[in-house]
C-alpha positions in Angstrom: 30.0 -1.0 -17.8 30.3 -0.6 -14.1 28.2 2.6 -14.2 25.4 0.9 -16.1 25.3 -1.9 -13.6 25.2 0.4 -10.8 22.3 2.5 -12.4 20.4 -0.6 -13.1 20.8 -1.7 -9.5 19.6 1.7 -8.3 16.5 1.5 -10.4 15.9 -2.0 -9.4 16.1 -1.0 -5.7 13.8 2.0 -6.2 11.1 -0.1 -7.9 11.3 -2.7 -5.2 10.8 -0.1 -2.4 7.8 1.4 -4.3 6.4 -2.2 -4.8 6.9 -2.9 -1.0 5.2 0.3 0.0 2.2 0.1 -2.4 1.4 -3.6 -1.8 -0.5 -3.2 1.5 -2.4 -0.2 0.3 -3.4 -1.8 -2.9 -4.1 -5.1 -1.2 -6.6 -3.4 1.2 -8.3 -1.8 -1.8 -8.6 -5.2 -3.5 -10.0 -6.9 -0.4 -12.6 -4.2 0.3 -13.5 -4.1 -3.3 -14.0 -7.9 -3.4 -16.2 -7.6 -0.3 -18.3 -4.9 -1.7 -18.6 -6.6 -5.1 -20.0 -9.7 -3.3 -22.3 -7.5 -1.2 -23.6 -5.8 -4.3 -24.1 -9.2 -6.1 -26.1 -10.6 -3.1 -28.3 -7.5 -2.7 -28.6 -6.6 -6.3 -27.5 -3.0 -5.6 -25.6 -1.6 -8.6 -24.6 1.8 -7.2 -21.1 2.9 -8.3 -20.4 5.1 -5.4 -21.1 2.2 -3.1 -17.9 0.6 -4.3 -15.7 3.7 -4.6 -16.2 5.5 -1.3 -15.3 2.7 1.0 -12.3 1.8 -1.1 -11.0 5.3 -0.9 -11.7 5.4 2.9 -10.0 2.1 3.7 -7.0 2.8 1.6 -6.6 6.2 3.2 -6.9 4.6 6.8 -4.3 1.9 5.7 -2.0 4.6 4.5 -2.3 6.6 7.7 -1.8 3.5 9.8 1.4 2.5 7.8 2.8 6.0 7.5 5.6 5.4 10.2 6.7 2.2 8.3 6.5 4.0 4.9 8.6 6.9 6.2 11.1 4.4 7.6 11.4 2.5 4.3 11.9 5.8 2.4 14.4 7.1 4.9 16.4 3.8 4.6 16.3 4.0 0.8 17.4 7.6 0.9 20.3 6.8 3.2 21.3 4.0 0.8 21.2 6.3 -2.1 23.3 8.9 -0.5 26.0 6.5 0.6 26.4 5.2 -2.9 26.9 8.7 -4.3 
C-alpha cells in the first residue's frame, strides 16, 4: 500500500511539473492565435499559414525566454526524484 501511494505521488508530481512548464508556452499560443483570428475576421483574410507561422514563432520565443526557468524546474524535480529513491 505504501509503495502504491508513493508511486501515485510521483506521477502526480511529474504531471504537475509538466503542466507548470507547458502552461506559459501554450498560453502564448492561445493569445496569439486569438489575436490572429480576430485580425483574420476583421480583414476577411482566410489564409491558414497566417495563423500557423506566428504561433510557432511566438511559442518558440517564449520557450527560449523561459528556458532557464524550465531547466530550474526540471532540475528541482530531478533532485526530488533522486532523494526519494
